[in-house]
C-alpha positions as CSV (number, residue, x, y, z in Angstrom):
1,M,139.1,112.4,111.7
2,V,135.5,112.6,113.5
3,T,134.5,116.1,114.4
4,I,131.6,116.5,116.6
5,C,128.8,118.7,115.3
6,K,126.1,118.7,117.4
7,L,125.1,117.4,121.1
8,A,122.0,118.5,122.3
9,L,120.3,116.6,125.3
10,S,116.4,117.2,126.3
11,V,113.8,115.5,128.3
12,S,113.2,113.3,125.1
13,M,115.6,113.3,123.2
14,L,119.6,113.0,123.0
15,V,121.2,113.6,119.7
16,I,124.8,113.0,118.8
17,S,125.8,113.8,115.1
18,I,128.8,112.7,113.7
19,C,130.3,114.2,110.3
20,V,132.0,112.0,108.0
21,P,133.6,112.3,104.7
22,A,132.9,110.1,101.9
23,I,134.8,107.2,103.7
24,G,135.2,107.2,107.4
25,Q,134.9,105.2,110.6
26,A,134.2,106.4,114.3
27,V,133.5,104.7,117.6
28,N,130.7,105.7,119.5
29,V,128.8,105.0,122.6
30,M,125.1,104.3,122.0
31,P,122.5,104.9,124.9
32,G,119.9,102.4,125.5
33,G,116.0,102.6,123.9
34,K,113.3,100.1,123.3
35,G,113.0,97.9,120.4
36,L,111.0,95.1,118.8
37,E,112.6,92.0,118.1
38,L,111.3,89.7,115.6
39,T,112.1,85.9,115.5
40,L,111.9,85.3,112.0
41,R,114.3,82.1,112.1
42,S,114.9,79.7,114.2
43,S,118.5,79.3,112.9
44,E,119.4,83.2,113.1
45,L,119.5,86.1,115.8
46,P,116.5,88.3,116.1
47,T,115.4,91.1,114.1
48,R,115.3,94.6,115.7
49,I,112.8,97.8,114.8
50,T,113.2,100.8,115.9
51,L,110.4,101.9,118.1
52,S,109.4,105.3,117.8
53,E,106.8,108.5,118.6
54,K,107.2,110.1,115.8
55,E,106.8,107.4,112.9
56,A,106.4,103.8,112.1
57,H,109.4,102.2,111.3
58,G,110.0,98.8,109.6
59,F,111.3,96.6,107.1
60,W,109.6,93.6,104.5
61,T,111.2,89.9,104.0
62,E,110.9,87.0,102.6
63,N,113.1,85.5,104.9
64,V,111.0,83.8,107.5
65,D,110.5,80.1,108.2
66,R,108.4,78.2,106.2
67,S,106.0,75.3,107.2
68,S,106.1,71.9,106.0
69,G,103.2,72.7,104.1
70,G,104.5,75.9,102.8
71,K,106.7,74.8,100.0
72,G,107.0,76.9,96.5
73,S,109.7,78.5,94.4
74,K,111.3,81.7,95.5
75,D,109.1,83.7,93.2
76,S,106.3,82.6,94.9
77,I,106.6,83.0,98.3
78,P,104.9,86.0,99.8
79,K,106.9,89.1,101.6
80,V,106.1,90.2,104.9
81,D,105.9,93.8,106.0
82,F,106.4,94.7,109.8
83,L,105.4,97.8,110.8
84,A,106.1,99.4,114.4
85,R,105.8,102.5,116.3
86,L,106.4,103.5,120.1
87,V,102.1,104.5,121.2
88,D,101.5,105.1,125.0
89,G,104.8,103.1,126.1
90,K,103.6,99.8,124.1
91,T,104.7,98.7,120.5
92,E,101.9,98.9,118.0
93,L,102.8,96.1,115.4
94,K,101.3,95.8,111.7
95,V,101.8,93.1,109.8
96,S,100.8,92.5,106.1
97,V,101.6,90.6,103.3
98,F,102.7,91.5,99.5
99,T,101.5,89.1,96.5
100,A,103.7,91.5,93.9
101,E,106.5,93.9,94.9
102,P,106.2,95.1,97.8
103,I,105.6,98.9,98.6
104,R,104.6,100.8,101.2
105,N,100.7,100.8,102.4
106,A,99.4,98.7,99.2
107,G,100.2,95.5,100.9
108,N,97.1,93.2,102.5
109,L,97.0,94.3,106.2
110,I,96.4,91.0,108.3
111,A,97.1,91.7,111.4
112,T,97.6,94.5,114.0
113,Y,99.0,93.9,117.7
114,V,100.0,96.1,121.1
115,I,102.6,94.6,122.9
116,A,103.7,95.8,126.5
117,E,107.0,95.8,127.4
118,G,108.6,92.1,127.7
119,Q,105.9,90.6,126.5
120,T,105.5,88.2,123.7
121,V,103.3,87.5,120.7
122,T,103.3,85.0,117.9
123,I,101.8,86.4,114.7
124,S,99.8,83.4,114.2
125,E,98.1,84.7,111.1
126,L,100.9,84.4,108.8
127,A,100.4,80.6,109.3
128,K,97.8,80.2,106.5
129,F,100.1,81.9,104.3
130,G,102.7,79.0,104.9
131,F,105.3,80.6,107.5
132,V,105.9,79.2,111.1
133,P,104.3,81.9,113.0
134,P,107.0,84.3,114.2
135,K,107.5,85.6,117.8
136,A,107.7,89.1,118.5
137,T,108.9,91.0,121.7
138,M,108.9,94.3,123.3
139,V,112.5,94.7,124.6
140,T,114.4,97.3,126.4
141,I,118.4,97.6,124.8
142,D,121.1,98.6,127.0
143,A,123.8,101.2,126.1
144,T,126.6,99.5,124.0
145,L,129.7,100.5,122.5
146,A,130.0,100.0,118.3
147,D,131.9,100.8,115.8
148,G,130.5,103.0,113.0
149,P,130.1,101.9,109.6
150,R,132.4,103.5,106.8
151,I,130.6,105.2,104.1
152,H,132.0,104.6,100.7
153,N,129.9,107.4,98.3
154,Q,130.1,106.9,94.6
155,T,128.1,110.2,93.8
156,R,128.8,113.4,93.4
157,S,125.2,115.4,93.9
158,L,124.7,113.2,97.6
159,Q,126.6,114.5,100.7
160,P,126.3,111.5,103.2
161,V,126.2,112.4,107.0
162,L,126.5,109.6,109.5
163,G,125.1,110.1,112.9
164,I,123.8,108.3,116.3
165,D,120.0,108.5,117.2
166,A,120.0,107.5,121.0
167,V,116.0,108.0,122.1
168,P,113.8,105.7,121.7
169,F,116.1,103.3,120.1
170,P,120.0,103.3,119.4
171,M,120.7,103.5,115.8
172,F,122.9,105.2,113.5
173,V,121.5,107.2,110.8
174,L,123.0,108.1,107.6
175,N,121.6,111.3,106.7
176,V,121.9,112.1,102.8
177,R,122.0,116.1,101.0
178,S,121.1,116.4,97.7
179,T,123.2,119.5,96.6
180,S,121.8,118.6,92.6
181,A,119.7,121.1,91.1
182,K,117.1,118.0,89.7
183,P,114.8,116.3,92.4
184,V,116.4,113.1,93.1
185,I,113.7,109.8,92.5
186,G,116.1,107.5,94.3
187,F,119.3,106.2,95.2
188,A,120.9,102.7,95.4
189,I,122.9,101.4,98.8
190,R,124.7,98.0,99.0
191,R,125.7,96.8,102.5
192,V,128.9,95.0,102.6
193,K,130.1,92.9,106.4
194,A,134.0,91.7,105.6
195,G,134.1,92.0,102.4
196,R,131.4,90.2,101.4
197,T,128.0,91.9,99.7
198,E,124.6,91.0,102.3
199,C,122.3,93.3,100.6
200,T,121.8,96.1,98.0
201,S,118.2,98.3,98.3
202,M,117.0,101.1,97.1
203,M,115.5,104.1,98.3
204,Q,112.6,105.6,96.4
205,G,109.8,107.9,96.6
206,D,106.1,106.3,96.6
207,F,104.2,105.9,93.3
208,G,107.2,108.0,91.7
209,A,107.2,111.2,93.3
210,A,110.4,112.8,94.6
211,L,112.5,111.6,97.3
212,I,115.2,114.6,97.8
213,Q,114.1,117.7,96.5
214,P,116.9,120.1,95.4
215,G,119.2,121.2,98.4
216,A,116.9,118.7,100.9
217,T,117.6,116.0,103.4
218,K,116.4,111.9,103.1
219,E,117.1,110.4,106.6
220,R,117.7,106.3,106.5
221,P,118.0,104.4,110.3
222,I,120.4,102.0,110.1
223,I,119.9,99.4,112.5
224,I,122.9,97.6,113.7
225,P,122.6,95.2,116.5
226,A,125.2,95.7,119.4
227,G,128.9,94.5,118.2
228,E,128.3,93.8,114.9
229,A,129.9,96.8,113.5
230,R,133.0,96.4,115.6
231,G,136.3,95.6,113.6
232,G,135.5,98.1,111.0
233,D,134.4,95.6,108.5
234,L,130.8,96.6,107.6
235,V,130.4,99.1,105.2
236,F,127.7,101.0,103.3
237,G,128.5,101.8,99.7
238,I,125.9,104.8,98.1
239,L,126.2,103.2,94.6
240,A,124.1,105.4,92.5
241,V,121.4,108.4,92.8
242,F,118.3,108.9,89.9
243,F,117.1,112.1,89.2
244,N,113.7,112.4,87.4
245,D,114.8,113.2,84.0
246,G,116.3,109.4,83.7
247,T,120.0,110.9,84.5
248,F,121.9,109.5,87.1
249,E,125.2,109.6,89.1
250,G,127.7,106.1,90.1
251,D,126.8,102.4,89.4
252,T,125.8,101.5,85.9
253,T,124.2,97.9,87.5
254,A,122.2,99.7,89.8
255,A,121.3,102.4,87.6
256,A,120.2,99.7,84.7
257,N,118.3,97.6,87.6
258,F,116.3,101.5,88.7
259,L,115.7,101.9,85.3
260,M,114.5,99.0,84.3
261,T,111.9,99.1,86.7
262,E,111.1,102.5,86.1
263,Y,110.3,101.9,82.4
264,S,108.7,98.2,82.9
265,R,106.5,100.5,85.6
266,K,105.9,103.1,82.6
267,E,104.8,100.9,79.8
268,T,102.8,99.0,82.4
269,L,100.7,102.1,83.7
270,D,100.6,103.5,80.4
271,R,98.9,100.0,79.1
272,L,96.8,99.8,82.3
273,L,95.3,103.8,81.4
274,E,94.8,102.3,77.6
275,V,92.4,98.9,78.9
276,L,90.5,101.5,81.6
277,N,90.1,104.3,79.3
278,A,88.4,102.2,76.4
279,T,86.4,99.7,78.9
280,V,84.6,102.8,80.1
281,A,84.0,104.5,76.8
282,R,82.3,101.1,76.0
283,F,80.2,101.2,79.2
284,P,80.1,105.2,80.0
285,A,76.8,105.2,82.3
286,R,78.1,103.8,85.1
287,V,81.7,102.2,86.0
288,D,81.7,98.4,86.0
289,P,84.5,96.9,88.3
290,K,83.9,93.8,87.4
291,K,84.5,94.0,83.6
292,L,87.7,96.3,84.1
293,I,88.9,93.8,86.2
294,S,88.2,91.1,83.4
295,A,89.9,93.4,80.9
296,I,93.3,93.9,82.7
297,R,93.5,89.9,83.2
298,A,93.1,89.6,79.6
299,D,96.1,91.9,78.7
300,N,98.9,89.2,79.8
301,D,101.9,90.2,77.7
302,P,104.8,90.7,79.1
303,V,106.5,94.0,79.6
304,N,107.2,95.4,75.6
305,E,110.2,94.3,74.0
306,A,111.3,98.0,73.2
307,V,111.5,98.8,77.0
308,L,114.7,95.8,77.0
309,I,116.0,97.3,73.8
310,R,116.3,100.6,75.3
311,L,117.8,99.5,78.0
312,K,121.0,97.7,75.9
313,T,121.1,100.7,74.0
314,E,121.7,102.9,77.0
315,F,124.0,100.4,79.0
316,P,125.7,98.7,76.2
317,N,127.7,97.0,78.4
318,E,125.8,96.0,81.5
319,S,125.8,92.0,80.7
320,T,123.3,91.3,83.2
321,V,120.3,93.5,81.3
322,E,118.9,90.8,79.1
323,A,118.9,88.3,82.0
324,E,117.4,90.5,84.6
325,F,115.0,92.0,82.4
326,P,112.2,88.9,82.8
327,R,112.2,88.4,86.2
328,R,112.1,92.7,86.8
329,S,110.1,93.8,84.2
330,K,107.2,91.2,85.7
331,S,107.8,91.8,89.0
332,A,107.1,96.3,88.2
333,Q,103.7,94.3,85.8
334,D,102.9,92.3,88.6
335,L,102.4,95.4,91.1
336,I,100.8,97.9,89.3
337,R,98.3,95.2,88.0
338,N,97.9,93.7,91.0
339,Q,97.6,96.9,92.8
340,A,94.7,97.9,90.1
341,I,92.5,95.0,90.7
342,A,92.7,95.3,94.6
343,A,91.9,98.9,94.3
344,L,88.7,98.0,91.6
345,T,87.9,95.2,93.9
346,N,87.6,97.9,96.7
347,L,85.4,100.1,94.6
348,E,82.8,97.2,93.4
349,K,82.4,96.9,97.1
350,A,82.0,100.3,98.0
351,A,79.8,101.0,94.9
352,V,76.9,99.0,96.2
353,G,74.1,101.4,96.7
354,R,75.9,104.7,95.8
355,S,74.8,106.6,92.9
356,D,76.2,106.7,89.2
357,E,77.8,110.0,89.9
358,D,79.3,108.9,93.2
359,V,80.9,105.5,91.1
360,N,82.2,107.8,88.3
361,K,83.6,109.9,90.6
362,A,85.3,107.5,92.9
363,F,86.4,105.7,89.6
364,A,88.2,108.8,87.3
365,G,90.3,109.8,91.3
366,L,91.9,106.3,90.4
367,V,92.1,106.9,86.9
368,K,93.9,110.1,87.9
369,H,96.3,108.6,90.4
370,Y,97.7,105.9,87.9
371,Q,97.6,109.1,85.6
372,D,100.0,111.0,87.6
373,W,102.3,108.1,88.6
374,A,103.1,107.8,84.8
375,D,103.6,111.2,84.4
376,R,106.2,111.7,86.9
377,L,108.4,108.3,85.9
378,P,111.5,108.9,83.6
379,K,110.3,109.3,79.8
C-alpha cells in the first residue's frame, strides 16, 4: 500500500512524498519543470539534468561520442563532469574534465555556459580531449504519468523513502535515513532495468568525511525520463552501507570494492605525507613546489600488496578481490597523486612574489588537508 505522507503547496514548490517499504511501487503524476538536455551520443536519447535554484545537479561520464582522432583504451579516456543549476531563469552549466578518478571540485574546469530556455549550445572545448562536442539545450518538461521504481534494501540501518519533487524539475527523490549510532561514510546503489544491471554507484562524503550523521537523512535525486519506469521493471537496490569504523551491512562484493578503494587511498595518502614531510625537511627555509612534485612522481610504486592481503583476509569468499585490485587501487592512487601535483602546481604559481612565511603557511594547510583526509579513512 502507498501512503501519501505530505502534500504541501506553495508558490515555489510542490512536494508529494510517498512512503514505500523496502520493496514497493507507485504510479504518480509528475508535474512539469525545467531541465537541461545533453546529447552525448548520436545513437542514444538525450540525458537530462535537474535544474534547481537551491543547488547544482549533474553527473560525470565517459559515455560521449569519440572523434576519429580520439581513440584510446578505456582506462585512458577522460571523464567529463557536467554540473548545472538554475540562475535567474537560465541554466548555468559548468563542464570539467578528469584524467583520474572523478571527485567533485577536483577536476579541470574547461567551460562555463549560460543557456536560455530553448537555446542550444555546442560544448566545443571537449574536442581537444578527443570527444565529438556534445550539445546542451535548456527545455521545459511537460507533466507525465510515471511509475515509481521499486526499492530493494539490503541493509538494516538505512531507511529509504521514495518521494516526488515537482519543482523545478519532475524527479523521484530517494531519501535515505540512517538509524545507526555510527556515522555513515557511504552506501552503494544498483540500478536494474528489466532484470539487467544498468549501473552500480557509490555515494560517499568528500575526502573521507561522513555522508550521513547518526539519525540524519541523505537525499538522492533519481532522474527518470518520462515513461521509462512504466511496467514496474525499474529497481533501485541499496546494496550496502559503510561506516566510519570500517564495518558494513549488506552485499559483501560492494563492501569489498568500497574498502578496496578506501584502503588504497589511505596507503597512498600515508606515502604522500611521508614524501612531502621528508622533502620539506631537506629544504626547511622555503617550500619548493617543483622539488615536491618531482618527489611525488618519483614514488611510482603501486599500492602495497599488504592492502590486497588484508582484503583477501577480510573477504575470503570474494573471488573478485584479486582481479579488481590492480584497477581500483591504481585509480585511487592516481586520484590522490594527481590532486597533489595539481595543488602544488597552483602553489608554485601563487608563490611568485610572496614571502617565505606565506608560502610555507599555504603548504602547511595543504599538508593538513591530506592528513585530515587520511585520518578520516577506515584504519
